[in-house]
C-alpha positions as CSV (number, residue, x, y, z in Angstrom):
1,M,15.2,6.1,-7.1
2,K,11.9,4.2,-6.9
3,Y,10.3,3.5,-3.5
4,L,7.2,1.3,-2.8
5,C,5.0,2.6,0.0
6,L,2.9,-0.2,1.4
7,I,-0.2,0.9,3.3
8,Y,-1.2,-1.3,6.2
9,Y,-4.2,-0.8,8.5
10,D,-6.7,-2.7,10.6
11,E,-9.6,-3.4,8.2
12,N,-11.9,-3.5,11.2
13,R,-11.3,0.2,11.7
14,V,-12.2,1.0,8.1
15,D,-15.2,-1.3,8.2
16,S,-16.5,0.6,11.2
17,M,-16.3,4.0,9.4
18,T,-19.4,5.8,8.4
19,D,-20.0,6.3,4.7
20,D,-19.0,10.0,5.1
21,E,-15.8,9.1,7.0
22,W,-14.8,6.6,4.2
23,A,-15.6,9.1,1.5
24,A,-13.5,11.7,3.2
25,L,-10.5,9.3,3.4
26,V,-10.9,8.3,-0.2
27,D,-11.0,12.0,-1.2
28,K,-7.8,12.7,0.8
29,C,-6.1,9.8,-0.9
30,L,-7.1,11.0,-4.4
31,S,-6.1,14.5,-3.6
32,Y,-2.7,13.5,-2.3
33,G,-2.2,11.2,-5.3
34,E,-2.9,14.2,-7.6
35,S,-0.4,16.4,-5.8
36,L,2.3,13.6,-6.1
37,R,1.4,13.3,-9.8
38,D,1.7,17.1,-10.3
39,S,5.1,17.1,-8.6
40,G,6.4,14.2,-10.8
41,H,6.9,11.8,-7.8
42,F,3.9,9.5,-8.5
43,I,4.5,6.4,-10.7
44,A,1.6,4.2,-9.7
45,G,-0.8,3.4,-6.8
46,E,-3.9,1.5,-6.2
47,P,-6.1,0.4,-3.2
48,L,-6.5,-3.4,-2.7
49,Q,-9.8,-5.1,-2.0
50,S,-10.4,-6.6,1.4
51,V,-8.0,-9.2,2.8
52,R,-11.1,-11.4,2.9
53,T,-10.8,-11.7,-1.0
54,A,-7.1,-12.8,-0.8
55,K,-5.7,-16.2,-1.8
56,T,-2.2,-17.4,-1.0
57,V,-0.4,-19.6,-3.5
58,Q,2.6,-21.8,-2.6
59,V,4.5,-24.3,-4.6
60,R,6.5,-26.9,-2.6
61,E,8.2,-29.8,-4.3
62,G,6.1,-29.3,-7.4
63,A,2.8,-29.3,-5.6
64,V,0.6,-26.2,-5.8
65,S,-1.4,-25.1,-2.7
66,V,-4.0,-22.4,-2.7
67,V,-5.5,-21.2,0.6
68,D,-7.9,-18.5,1.6
69,G,-6.5,-15.3,3.1
70,P,-3.1,-13.8,3.5
71,F,0.0,-16.0,4.3
72,A,0.4,-14.4,7.8
73,E,-2.1,-13.4,10.4
74,T,-1.5,-9.9,11.4
75,R,-3.3,-7.1,13.2
76,E,-2.9,-4.8,10.2
77,Q,-3.6,-5.8,6.6
78,L,-2.0,-4.7,3.3
79,A,-4.5,-2.2,2.0
80,G,-2.8,-0.6,-1.0
81,F,0.4,1.0,-2.3
82,Y,2.0,4.0,-3.8
83,L,5.0,3.6,-6.1
84,L,7.0,6.9,-5.9
85,E,10.1,8.4,-7.5
86,A,12.2,10.2,-4.9
87,A,15.7,11.6,-4.7
88,D,16.6,9.6,-1.6
89,L,15.1,7.7,1.4
90,D,14.5,10.9,3.4
91,E,12.4,12.4,0.6
92,A,10.4,9.1,0.2
93,L,9.8,9.0,4.0
94,G,8.5,12.6,3.9
95,M,6.1,11.7,1.2
96,A,5.0,8.5,2.9
97,A,4.2,10.4,6.1
98,K,1.6,12.4,4.2
99,I,-0.2,9.4,2.8
100,P,-3.7,9.8,4.4
101,P,-4.1,6.2,5.8
102,A,-0.9,6.6,7.8
103,Y,-3.1,7.9,10.7
104,L,-5.0,4.5,10.6
105,G,-2.0,2.2,10.5
106,S,1.4,2.3,9.0
107,I,3.3,2.9,5.8
108,E,6.2,0.6,5.0
109,V,8.7,2.3,2.7
110,R,11.0,0.1,0.6
111,P,13.4,0.9,-2.2
112,L,13.0,-1.1,-5.3
113,R,15.9,-3.4,-6.2
114,Q,17.7,-2.9,-9.5
115,L,18.0,-6.0,-11.5
116,P,20.8,-6.5,-14.0
117,D,20.1,-5.8,-17.6
118,R,19.7,-8.9,-19.8
């Protein structure tokens, strides 16, 4: 089954990191991604640019609205994702716990929904 691991953390914590601290975090993420790839669990994953670059699009009664920033104000921002293949939720949670930014914030784990074939 496929699981999406959404990485959330307070961007202010990352912004306050030294260049060496940031490089170490990136290295840990890349290394963990490689180990997931080697084990056959990794499907995809990418970091996101800062929430400051986000736009939110809504359509209401045919009118399109585009506003700066995320839809919701939160203490933690969506920073990236891992899409994983796991036997079950327990295995997915075990892998999510090893995603390096988990110590900065949180990892939301959600199973993907199967759509009917057309």
